[in-house]
N, C-alpha and C positions, 0 to 999 in steps of 0.2 A: 607783551613782549609774547612770544608765539615759538613754540618749538616744536619741529617737524620731524616725525622719525624719516630714516632714509633707508636704512636697509641694518642687516643683521652685519656685526664686525667682519665676520668670516667672507663676506661677501664682497668687501672691496681689498684686494689684495695690493700689496706695492706695485705702483705704476699704473693702476686700473682707477676707473670713476664710474660714478653713479649720478645719474641725474633724476630729480624731482622737479616737479611743477609746486610754483604756488603763486597763487592770484595771475595767473595766465604768464608766468615768466618762469624759463628753466634756472635750475641753480646744478651746477656739478659740484661733486662732492671727490677729492682724489686724494689717494693713500700716496705719499711723497718722502721718502728718505724715513718712513716710520711714522709718519704723523699724518693727522689729516686734516685738509683745507676746504673750504668752501667757495666759489664763485659766481656770480652772475653771469651767466651764459651769454655776455655781450661784449661785444668789443669796443674798449672807450675810441679806438680809431674813427670806426664807421658802422660801428653796430652789430657785424657779424659774431655767426655763433664761435666765438672764440674756444669755449671750453669742449668743442668736437673737433677741435684740431689736433694735429699729430703732437705728439709728445716725444721731444727728442734731446740729447744732449747738447749742453751749451757748446759751440764750435770756437775753439780757442788759437790764434797764432802761436806758434811756435817761433822764435827768435834764437839765432846765437846770441854769443858775447859781444860780438859789436852790434847787434839790433838787425840782423841781415833776416830775411824772412824765409825760414826753411821747411814752412809746410803748414798744416792745420791739424788737429785732434782735437777729440771730445773730451769736454770736463766731465769724466761721471761722477761728480759731486754736485753737478749744477743740473737739473733737468727743466727744459721749457717748453712751455705749450707754443703753438704756433697757430695763429688764427688763420681757418682756411680760406678768407677770402682776400688777405693781401699780404701775408706771412709775416705779420707784425709778431714779434716774439717777447713772451710774459715768464721770469722766473716762475716756476711752479708753485715753489714754496711760497713766496713773498706776492705775489701778483704783479710785482713791479715790472714795466716795461725794460726788455733788454736794449733797448735803441735810445729811449728817451726816458730818465729817471722819474720824470713828472707827470708819466701816464702809469694809471695801475688800474688793475681788475677790482672790482667790487666785492668785498670778500665778506663772510659772516662767520661767526662763531661754531664751532664744532666742537660736539662732546662724544665720548665713545664710555659707556658705561654699562655694565652688567649685561658685555656681548653685543649691543647696540650702539648705533651712530643715530645720533641727532643735531640738526641744523637749528640754531638760534635767528629768528628773523628780529631784527631790533625794530 
């Protein structure tokens, strides 16, 4: 098991990300809702650099009591990563695809201790 130093804790603020290289591949570490997550920067759809994509809150439909569409809004509690190649969205906290729950980003354990961030490579 390898443990890689990523950054000082204060270098990755809420909604920010930091990339590291490991054996020729990029891993992104993000701080989402106060927690750190790490993903391989490869989209499971077609291999795009998913973690380089836009971070955007989930878009949800607003329905009235009769289930008629009243517009859309952002869900401020759910942040998505949008792959820049084809627009596939993934929940930034879980890595699960927003459109097809059977697709998921490859994740790595992250630890924050003594003001430093580390990713564990299994």
